[in-house]
N, C-alpha and C positions, 0 to 999 in steps of 0.2 A: 257553523253546518260543522264543523269538527265536534261541537257537542252532541249533535245528533250523531252522528255515526257512534261515538265513543258511549252515547245511550241505548244503541241499538244491539251493541256490540262488545261486550266489558272487556275482550280480549284487548281494546284497541288504550282501554286507560293505564294512569301510572300506576306502576307496580304489580303490573300483569304479564310480565314477559312469559311467553311460550316457550317451551321445551322443543325444538326440532329435531325427529331421531331422524333416522337412516331409512332410506325408504327400501321395503322389503318385500315387493310383489303386490298381487291385487289390495290385498289389507281388512281383512274380512270386519276387525278389530273398529277400524276406521270407518266400514260402512256403518254399522253397529252405534258409532260413536256421533254418526252425521245424522242418524236416524231419531236420537233422543231427541227432544225438543228443548230442553234446554242445553245444548251442544252451543260452543260458542270457537266461532270458526278462527285457526293458527293463521299469522299474518308471518311471511318474509319476506324484509324485502334488500332484491336480490342486486347488488351493484358491480356489475363486471367493469374490472380498470385492468388500464395499461399505461403506466407511466403516466398519471394523473398527481402527484403530490400538490400540486399547488390548490388545485380544488376539492379532492376527498374528503379533506378533513370538516371544511362547509358542508358537503354534500352529507355528509355523515351528520353532522349537527342538527341541518335542518329534517333531516328527515325522524331523526329522534323525536324533536319537538312538534311535527306533525303526527307523527303514529304513535307513540312512546309505550302504546302497548307492544308494538311489532320487533321481529328481532331483525340489527340490521347484519347484514351479513355483507362483505368485499369479496370477489372470486378475484384473487390476483392474477394476472392474467402474463406474469415473467417481466413482473414494472424491473427496470434496471434503476429505477431511484428509490426514494423511500414512500413508494406509496403505501406498501402495507404496512410498516412504522407507524405511520402520520393517521391510516383507519383504524389501526389497532387503539393511537394513545386517545381517539375520538370516540372509543366504544364501541366499535364494531366488530364483530367476530371476523376472522380474516381467513381463507380457505386458499390453500396455493391451488392454482387451475395453468398449468406450466405449457398445455398445449396450446399452441398461439391461435387465436383465432375467436370471433365471439360468439359463432355458432359452436365452436366446440364446450366453449364455457357454459351453455344453456344446456347444454348435454348432459355437464358435470353437473348442474345442479341439479337437476332431475335422477341423479344416479345416488346424489349425498344428503339432499334435501326434502322432507316432505312439510308440507304446510297444506291448508285449504284454502288460502289465498297468496298468490304471488304478485308483488307490486315491484316492476323491474324499471331499472331506470341507470343511466349512465355518471357516472362518475366525474363528469367535466363542468359538473354546475351550469349547464346549459338548460334543465327542465326545472319546473317552478316547483320543490318540493311542499311546499304548502299548499298545492293544490290538492295535495294527495286524498284527503279527509273527502273534499266533493267528488273525487274522481271515484273512491270507494265508494262511496254511498249509492253513485251512477250506476256502478258496476252491481252491487248488493242488489238494487231494488231493478235493475234490467234480467237479472237472471243468466245475464250473458256469460261466455265462456272466455272472453278477451274484449276486454277496452284498449280501443286505441287513443291516447291522448293525439289529436292531430294539431300543426303548427303553423299551417299555411294559409289559419286565417287571421293571424296575431303575431306577429316575431317584430324584434328588432334589428333596424338596419344594421347590416350585415352578419346577421345572422345563420345569413346561405352561400355558398361559395358560388359563384359564376356557373350560372347553368342546373345547380343543385334541383333549386324551385322547380325549374319545369322540367327537370328529368324526374323527380318525383311526381310531376302533376301528368306526365307523359306515361309511366309506369303504372300509375293509381286508373287511367284511365284504358289501358292496355288490359289490366288485371279484371276492368269491370265490363269490358266486352268481350272478353273471351268467358268469364266466370256469370254474367248476366246481373252485375250487382253493381252498388256504388261503394266505393272504399275513396276516401281522400286522401291518404297520408300513411302510403303502405312504409315507409321509410322508418318511421318516428321509433326512439327507441324508449320511448315512457309507456308501456305500456300493464295492465293487471291482467294476470290469468288464473283458472280455478285449477284445483287439483285436477280435476276431471280433464283439460288440457294438458296437461304433462303429463297425465298418464296415456294420453292416445297417441298425441301427435308425437311421433319419431322423426328429427329434425335428421335431415344430412348433411346441408352445407356446414361450412365450418368457419366463415369469414362475415362480414358486414351484409349479406346478402340475407343470412338468416330471419331479419323482420321480414321482408316479404317473403322469405318460404314459410313462416308462422302464418300470418295471412291466408296466402296459397292454401298449408294444410287444413286451414279453420272452415276456409271456405269448402274445400273438396269434402270434407267430412261434416260436415254439415251443422258446425259449430256455432252458435250465434256470435257474432261478432257486434260493437256498440261503441260509436265514435265520443270527444266529447272533447274542443276546442282550450285549449291553453295558450300563454305567451310564452313564444321560444326566446331564448335568449343567446346574447352572439357571447362566444368562449373570452373566459376573463383574460386578463394581460397574462400572459408566461405561460398558457397552456397550449398544447399544441396539437392539431386536429390532425387523425392517423386515414382520413378518407382521401381516395382517390380517384378523380372523378371515373377516369375512361376505366379502367382497371375493374374497379367495383360497378359500374354500370354493365361491363360485358358481363360480370359475374352474375348479376341481375339478370341481363336477359338471358342468360343460360339456365338459371334457375327457374324462370317462367316458362320457359320452351320444355325441358324436363318435366316438370309437374302438370304441366296442362297434359306431354304426352302420356305419364301414366295416369293420369284422374279422369281425363277427358280423351281415350283413345279413338273411340270411334269418329269423332271430330278431327282428329290430328289427322290420323291414316285418311281416311277419305279425303281430305284436302289435298294431302302428301298424292294420293290416288288420280286426283284430279287433275294434278299440275303433270305427272305424268303421262296421263290421256291425253294433255292438250298438244302434248311434246310431243306424241307419238300420233297425232294428225298433222301436228303442221310438218314431221319431216316425212312421213309418209304421203303428205298431196303429192308429189312430184311423179314416185310410183303409180298412184292410184290415175292420174293425167295419161301418163306415158301407157298406162294397160288401155286406157277408155280409146285414146286417139290410135294406138299401133298394134293393137294385141299385145304387146310387149312390152315387159320391163325393161330402161336401162339402168332407170338408177338403182341398181340392186344392192350396192351397202345403204342407201337410205333407205330401202324398203326392209332389209333383215333389222337396222338401226328402229325403224318404227313398231316391225314385231315383236322387239325383245323389249321397247317400251309399255306396248301394251302389255305385255306378258305382266311387266312388273308392277303395270298397273293394277292387274285383278288382283293378284298375289297380295299386296299390299292394302286394296280394302277386305279381300279377306282376316289378314293378317288384324285390321282396327274391328271388324266384327269378331273376331277370337276373342281378343282381350278387352273389346269393351264388355262379353261374358264375364269375364274373369274380374273384369272392375266392378260389377253390379254383384259378383258374389264378394267381394272385399267392403262395397257398402253394406251388404245386408250383415255383414260381421261386424262391422263397428256400428252399426246400429245396435245389435244385440250389447258388444259392449258398453254403448255409451247407458243404457236401460241399464243393465247393474251396476255403474257407475252412479245410478241415478240417487241423489239422497235422501 
């Protein structure tokens, strides 16, 4: 499979290391280059790292063997160990990204690196680098803007923490229900991204919830996503996970809620309006019964609360209508940008 990829894209071959320049705006020259029939995509392998000294050397070496024509770039997120030194000694380019959090690192990537294809992989040696040519082939053939390497179909014993696999499935089902699509592993850190994705998506989150946000933003902006299964490995001895089940789960839930509000405002605010209206009916039942029986309202506080909730329900519904119109306008703008970035 690797030979097939190299045959299609000479940039994957030995001795053809691309030079990745800084990103400086829309890039008319880039569009002209992509329009040429003989244009070859440049590939950047991006490895965000925080204290991965025991594993980063192997990940860099494996990626260099799998994609010899790509540039391997390690973003050191303030490691206290020798992660940066080991990565540099293994042949990777090391960029310091001091603002903590994986989301902050990926935003940094979009500001300082320019390539046609971005291969994103963690530095903990849990993802198989040898699968990169197959994943890249699938990505190029599909024409998608993001490929997600899914882990739930095949993984080592102990690769997932307790409740992590269940939580992943629950989050994926929730996103599928809210956005009417099917995704199976929204928390995977092994992804391939197009340059168009990097240009159109502005990430907000700063931590590990960024994988969920990337999927949500792609769905909201109509950027095609494909999935490909891999075998997920357990962390090697001496490697320590930085995930926190409870806090990261809450951050992911918050991310889903806020992005759903922003990109599906009519559904979100209609649901809130419906809850307020139900509250109004429940609270206001007693004053209505009073007036029906006695032509007088004895539960005055409840009547005032019911009226306030009904007013809030009406206002919330109106806000949803207004924000939905604004959201449609922004979606039209995004479609125009997508057409302008089409190679």
